C-alpha positions in Angstrom: 0.0 0.0 0.0 2.9 2.3 0.7 6.3 2.2 -0.9 9.2 4.6 -0.1 12.1 4.6 -2.5 15.5 6.0 -1.7 14.3 8.6 0.7 17.0 11.0 2.0 16.3 13.8 4.5 18.8 16.1 6.3 18.4 18.7 8.9 21.5 20.9 8.6 24.5 18.6 9.1 22.3 15.8 10.5 21.3 13.1 8.1 18.0 11.8 9.5 17.2 9.4 6.7 19.9 8.1 4.4 18.6 6.5 1.2 15.8 4.6 3.0 13.5 2.2 1.1 10.6 0.2 2.5 7.3 -1.4 1.6 4.2 -1.7 3.8 1.7 -4.4 2.6 -2.0 -3.6 2.5 -4.1 -5.0 5.4 -1.1 -5.6 7.7 0.3 -4.2 10.9 3.9 -3.1 10.1 6.3 -2.1 12.9 9.3 0.2 12.5 11.9 -0.2 15.3 15.2 1.5 16.1 17.0 3.6 18.6 16.0 7.2 19.4 17.4 9.3 16.5 17.5 6.3 14.1 15.1 8.2 11.7 11.9 6.2 12.4 9.6 9.1 13.1 11.2 11.2 10.3 10.5 8.7 7.6 6.9 8.4 8.5 6.5 12.1 8.9 7.7 12.4 5.3 5.0 9.8 4.3 2.5 12.0 6.1 3.6 15.2 4.4 4.9 16.7 7.7 8.4 17.0 6.2 9.5 17.0 2.6 12.2 14.6 1.5 15.4 16.0 0.0 15.3 13.2 -2.6 13.5 9.9 -3.2 10.0 8.8 -4.3 6.7 7.8 -2.5 4.2 5.4 -4.0 0.7 5.0 -2.4 -1.8 2.4 -3.7 0.6 1.7 -6.6 0.7 5.3 -7.8 3.6 7.8 -7.4 2.4 10.6 -5.2 3.7 14.0 -4.1 2.7 14.4 -0.5 3.7 18.0 0.0 1.7 18.5 3.2 -0.6 16.6 5.6 -3.8 17.8 3.7 -2.6 15.7 0.7 -1.9 12.7 3.0 -5.4 13.0 4.6 -7.0 13.2 1.1 -5.2 10.0 0.1 -6.5 8.3 3.3 -3.3 8.5 5.4 -3.7 9.4 9.1 -1.1 9.9 11.8 -1.2 9.9 15.6 1.8 11.6 17.0 3.7 10.6 20.1 2.7 13.7 21.9 -1.0 14.1 21.4 -2.3 17.2 19.6 -5.5 17.8 21.5 -7.1 20.9 23.1 -7.7 20.1 26.8 -10.6 22.5 27.3 -12.6 21.1 24.3 -14.8 18.0 24.1 -13.7 14.8 22.3 -16.1 15.6 19.4 -14.8 19.2 19.0 -11.2 17.9 18.9 -12.1 15.1 16.4 -13.7 17.5 13.9 -11.3 20.3 14.3 -10.1 21.3 10.8 -12.8 19.0 9.3 -16.0 20.7 10.6 -19.4 19.9 9.2 -21.9 22.6 8.4 -21.0 26.2 7.7 -18.8 28.7 9.5 -21.9 30.3 11.0 -23.7 27.1 11.8 -21.5 24.2 13.0 -23.4 20.8 12.7 -21.9 19.2 15.8 -24.9 16.9 16.2 -24.2 15.0 12.9 -20.5 14.8 13.8 -21.3 13.4 17.2 -23.6 10.7 15.8 -20.8 9.7 13.4 -18.2 9.7 16.2 -20.5 7.5 18.4 -20.9 5.0 15.5 -17.1 4.9 14.9 -16.4 4.4 18.6 -19.0 1.7 18.9 -17.8 -0.2 15.8 -14.3 -0.5 17.2 -15.3 -0.8 20.9 -13.4 2.5 21.7 -15.8 3.6 24.5 -15.5 7.3 23.8 -18.2 9.7 24.9 -18.0 12.6 22.4 -19.2 15.1 25.0 -16.5 14.6 27.6 -13.7 17.2 27.8 -10.2 16.0 27.0 -8.9 17.3 30.4 -11.3 14.8 32.1 -10.0 11.8 30.2 -7.3 9.3 31.0 -4.2 9.1 28.7 -5.6 5.9 27.3 -8.9 7.6 26.4 -7.0 10.5 24.8 -5.1 8.0 22.7 -8.5 6.7 21.4 -9.7 10.2 20.6 -6.5 10.7 18.4 -7.4 7.4 16.6 -11.0 8.6 16.1 -9.6 11.9 14.7 -7.8 10.0 11.9 -10.7 7.6 11.3 -13.2 10.4 11.1 -11.2 11.7 8.2 -11.6 8.3 6.5 -8.0 7.1 7.0 -7.3 3.7 5.5 -3.6 3.8 6.4 -2.7 4.8 10.0 0.7 5.8 11.3 1.0 5.5 15.1 4.2 7.0 16.6 5.1 5.4 20.0 1.4 4.6 20.6 1.9 2.8 23.9 4.5 5.0 25.5 2.1 6.4 28.1 -0.4 3.5 28.4 -0.7 1.1 31.3 -0.3 -2.7 30.6 -4.1 -3.1 30.7 -4.6 -0.2 28.3 -2.0 -1.7 25.9 -3.9 -4.9 25.8 -7.2 -3.1 25.1 -5.4 -0.9 22.5 -4.0 -4.0 20.7 -7.5 -5.5 20.5 -8.6 -2.3 18.8 -5.8 -2.5 16.3 -6.5 -6.1 15.5 -10.2 -5.2 14.9 -9.1 -2.3 12.6 -6.9 -4.7 10.7 -9.9 -7.1 10.2 -11.8 -4.1 8.8 -9.1 -3.7 6.1 -7.0 -0.9 7.6 -3.3 -0.9 7.2 -1.3 0.2 10.3 2.3 1.3 10.9 3.5 1.3 14.5 6.7 3.2 15.3 8.0 1.8 18.6 11.0 0.6 20.6 9.2 -2.1 22.6 10.2 -5.4 21.2 7.6 -7.5 23.1 4.9 -5.4 21.5 6.5 -5.7 18.0 6.4 -9.5 18.4 2.8 -9.4 19.9 1.1 -7.2 17.3 3.0 -6.8 14.0 3.1 -8.9 10.8 6.3 -7.4 9.5 9.0 -5.2 10.9 11.5 -2.8 9.5 14.7 -2.1 11.6 16.4 1.3 11.3 19.8 2.3 12.6 21.7 5.6 12.1 19.1 6.8 9.5 19.2 3.7 7.4 16.8 0.7 7.0 19.0 -2.2 8.0 16.5 -5.0 7.9 13.0 -6.1 6.8 11.7 -9.2 8.6 8.6 -11.3 8.9 7.8 -10.9 12.6 6.9 -14.6 13.1 10.3 -15.6 11.9 12.4 -13.4 14.2 13.2 -13.1 17.9 13.6 -10.3 20.5 17.4 -11.0 20.6 17.8 -10.8 16.9 15.9 -7.5 16.7 17.8 -6.0 19.6 21.2 -6.9 18.0 20.0 -5.4 14.7 18.7 -2.2 16.3 21.9 -1.5 18.3 24.5 -3.1 16.1 25.8 -5.3 18.9 24.7 -7.9 21.5 22.3 -6.2 24.0 21.6 -7.2 27.6 17.8 -7.5 27.8 18.0 -7.7 31.6 20.5 -5.7 33.6 23.1 -7.7 35.5 23.6 -6.7 39.2 25.1 -8.0 42.3 23.4 -8.2 45.7 22.7 -4.8 47.3 24.9 -3.7 50.1 22.3 -1.7 52.0 23.5 0.7 54.7 21.8 3.1 57.0 18.3 4.4 56.4 18.3 7.5 54.2 14.6 8.1 53.8 11.7 7.3 56.1 8.1 8.0 55.1 5.7 7.8 58.0 1.9 7.6 57.7 1.9 9.8 54.6 -1.4 11.0 53.3 -1.6 13.1 50.1 -4.7 14.7 48.5 -4.7 14.6 44.7 -6.9 16.1 42.0 -9.6 13.5 42.7 -9.5 13.1 46.4 -7.2 11.0 48.6 -4.3 9.7 46.5 -1.9 8.4 49.1 -3.5 6.8 52.3 -1.2 6.3 55.3 1.9 5.0 53.5 5.0 4.0 55.6 8.3 2.7 54.3 12.1 3.2 54.5 14.8 3.4 51.8 18.4 2.6 52.7 21.7 3.7 51.3 22.9 1.4 48.5 19.6 -0.1 47.6 16.8 0.4 45.1 13.3 0.3 46.5 10.8 -0.3 43.7 7.2 0.8 43.7 4.9 -1.3 41.5 1.3 -0.6 40.7 -1.0 0.3 37.9 -0.6 3.9 37.0 -3.0 6.3 38.8 -2.7 4.5 42.2 -0.9 7.2 44.0 2.7 6.8 42.7 2.8 10.3 41.2 1.5 12.0 44.3 3.9 10.0 46.6 7.0 10.9 44.6 5.9 14.6 44.4 5.3 14.7 48.1 8.8 13.4 48.8 10.4 15.7 46.3 8.6 18.7 47.8 6.3 19.5 44.9 3.1 19.0 46.8 1.5 21.9 48.6 1.9 21.4 52.4 -1.9 21.8 53.0 -2.5 18.7 50.8 -0.4 16.3 52.8 -0.1 14.8 56.3 2.5 12.6 57.9 6.2 12.8 58.1 9.1 12.7 55.6 12.4 12.0 57.4 15.7 12.5 55.4 18.9 11.4 57.1 17.3 11.8 60.5 15.9 15.2 59.9 12.2 16.0 59.4 11.9 17.7 56.0 8.1 17.6 55.7 7.8 21.4 55.4 11.1 22.0 53.6 11.1 23.6 50.1 12.0 21.7 46.9 15.2 23.8 46.5 16.3 23.0 50.0 15.7 19.3 49.5 17.9 19.4 46.4 20.6 21.2 48.4 20.4 18.4 51.0 21.0 15.8 48.4 17.7 14.7 46.9 17.7 14.3 43.1 14.5 13.8 41.1 13.9 12.3 37.7 10.2 13.2 37.0 7.7 11.0 35.2 6.8 13.8 32.7 10.0 15.1 31.3 8.3 17.9 29.4 6.2 19.2 32.2 8.6 18.8 35.1 12.1 18.0 33.7 12.9 20.4 30.8 12.5 23.9 29.4 11.9 22.7 25.8 12.8 25.9 24.1 16.0 26.5 26.1 19.3 25.0 25.1 21.0 22.0 26.6 23.4 24.2 28.6 20.5 26.0 30.3 18.7 22.8 30.9 21.8 21.2 32.5 21.8 23.8 35.3 18.1 23.8 36.3 17.8 23.7 40.1 21.5 24.6 40.6 21.7 27.8 38.5 22.4 30.0 41.6 25.5 28.0 42.8 28.8 26.6 41.5 29.5 25.4 38.9 26.7 27.4 37.2 27.3 30.6 39.2 30.3 32.6 40.4 30.8 33.7 44.0 29.3 37.1 43.1 26.1 35.4 41.8 26.7 35.8 38.1 26.3 33.0 35.7 29.6 31.3 35.0 29.4 30.6 31.2 32.6 28.5 31.1 31.5 26.5 34.1 28.1 25.8 32.6 29.5 24.8 29.2 32.0 22.4 31.0 29.2 20.8 33.0 27.1 20.4 29.9 29.9 18.8 27.9 30.5 16.4 30.8 26.9 15.4 31.0 26.7 15.0 27.2 29.8 12.8 27.1 29.1 10.7 30.2 25.5 10.1 29.4 25.8 9.8 25.6 23.4 12.6 24.7 23.0 12.9 20.9 23.5 15.1 19.0 26.4 16.2 21.3 25.7 20.0 20.8 25.0 22.1 24.0 23.6 24.9 21.9 20.6 22.8 20.6 17.2 23.3 22.2 15.9 20.4 24.4 12.9 20.2 22.0 15.2 19.2 19.2 16.3 16.0 20.9 14.5 12.7 20.7 12.7 11.6 23.8 15.4 9.2 24.8 18.1 11.8 24.6 16.0 14.3 26.5 15.7 11.6 29.2 19.5 11.0 29.2 20.1 14.7 29.7 17.8 14.8 32.7 19.4 11.7 34.2 22.8 13.1 33.7 21.9 16.4 35.3 20.6 14.7 38.4 23.4 12.1 38.6 26.0 14.9 38.4 24.6 16.3 41.7 25.9 13.1 43.5 22.5 12.7 45.3 22.2 10.9 48.6 18.6 10.0 47.6 17.4 9.7 44.0 13.7 9.7 43.2 13.1 8.1 39.8 9.8 8.0 38.0 9.4 6.1 34.7 13.1 6.3 33.9 12.8 4.7 30.4 9.4 5.8 29.2 9.6 6.4 25.5 13.3 5.3 25.4 14.8 2.8 23.0 16.5 -0.5 23.9 20.1 0.7 23.7 19.3 3.7 26.0 17.3 1.5 28.3 20.3 -0.8 28.9 22.5 2.3 29.4 20.1 3.9 31.9 19.6 0.7 33.9 23.4 0.3 34.2 23.7 3.9 35.4 21.1 3.3 38.1 22.8 0.2 39.3 26.2 2.1 39.4 24.5 4.8 41.4 23.1 2.3 43.9 26.5 0.6 44.2 28.1 4.0 45.0 25.9 4.2 48.1 22.9 6.2 46.9 19.4 5.3 48.1 17.1 5.0 45.1 13.3 5.1 45.1 12.0 3.8 41.8 8.6 4.0 40.2 7.9 2.3 36.9 4.8 1.3 35.0 6.9 -1.4 33.3 6.7 -4.4 35.7 9.6 -6.1 34.0 11.8 -3.1 34.6 10.9 -2.6 38.3 11.4 -6.3 38.9 14.8 -6.2 37.2 16.2 -3.2 39.0 14.6 -3.3 42.5 16.2 -5.0 45.5 12.9 -4.7 47.4 9.5 -4.1 46.0 6.4 -2.6 47.5 3.1 -2.7 45.7 0.8 0.3 45.7 -3.0 0.0 45.1 -5.5 2.8 45.5 -2.9 4.8 47.5 -2.1 2.0 50.0 0.8 -0.4 50.3 -0.8 -3.8 49.8 2.4 -5.9 50.0 6.2 -6.0 50.0 8.0 -8.7 48.0 11.4 -9.9 47.0 11.5 -9.5 43.2 14.1 -12.3 42.9 11.7 -14.9 44.2 8.3 -13.5 43.3 6.7 -13.9 39.9 5.3 -11.2 37.7 1.9 -12.9 37.9 1.9 -12.8 41.8 2.9 -9.1 41.7 0.3 -8.4 39.0 -2.4 -9.9 41.2 -1.4 -7.6 44.1 -1.5 -4.7 41.7 -5.0 -5.4 40.5 -6.5 -6.8 43.7 -7.5 -10.0 41.8 -7.8 -13.3 43.7 
């Protein structure tokens, strides 16, 4: 249905796509995998008309086409759901879906007809979307479905999904895959850009592997393995599970005592008590939305004092009412779950982002309080080199980096503070397999240097691989503590969901 021939695309000195050719067969689910920056999203954005290729040809339905902008793509029947949703929070699902494709006239919008069509589409694919609900009142999984409906409403026959499961819970992923299989049965052709190899093997018919801007392999999914794909993606053997020695746990660094936190929708954390010791990783497992976010934000100092009760003790001192800045000065680092909202200034350069939270002290500032440009550049170069941030240019904006490289920048910034306690939320969300291995190794190295690590991850496999001890959070309460070395994923899953 889609054929790309010899596509090349450059951005300045960066070659994003280097003579890429690939075919996507009609009525299949086709995965494109590769590391961050390998050119996966760029090649599909060219197919969608978001970018123009420097050279090469595109064929759709057997005909050569010039897709000079997304309007042309939509007219051909191509739809794209981007990694970061393009929805207006204060508008309803229906209003978002028809935006740019409104029915009726400019003076008389026919929302009723549109809502009826959206309801039918939603029912046909079992999407469960109420067209009247505001986007801001929807879960991330529901927002994902609205993005799908937006493309289907425009009669898309060929769907491109960029990292579609990056922000979904395991349960939402299962539901989402059921929807994709249903769409395939209806004759749709689907391309998934992803880095999650388990999902590639579970959902796709064919897979294209990209590395350094080139297509390095086209495989039938049923005839390949996770190990073969990983090696092809990175260009070397990859450890799919981090190797670590037994933890050498020391004194208690963090004590949380009877912590209650009020969230947006009532009590989010309900009487939680636990300790984290130096030289260990304490993992928190749980389906997202069960209080993990509010717990980490309370410990990091981001929660308003009026919204929490209980005690937070750090190295023997009560820091419950202490500011976020003071907590950082005391030695608490924080890698937030939402890197765009909490971790980066997207339109600032890498140098400016490397000093967030320490901009007023050395090495970012001189004794007189002025910014130390040379010190900032040296720190940025060190982070870029040690944490393999690509491209290695401190003058680029954070927005210009891929998600995985944005994450490595944040991790490098927090590690460079030599924290006594590191709070880590979703460390590898939206990150490719090579970077996952790198980040996991860095977390183990930090643990082995004597840092206490409190880890939250929606990826059960990840939290089981990294954690020395594991507590399970459900509906804001600790419902169990287990040893991940001897407890199965199924047992932990049952604790997470409350199933018998």
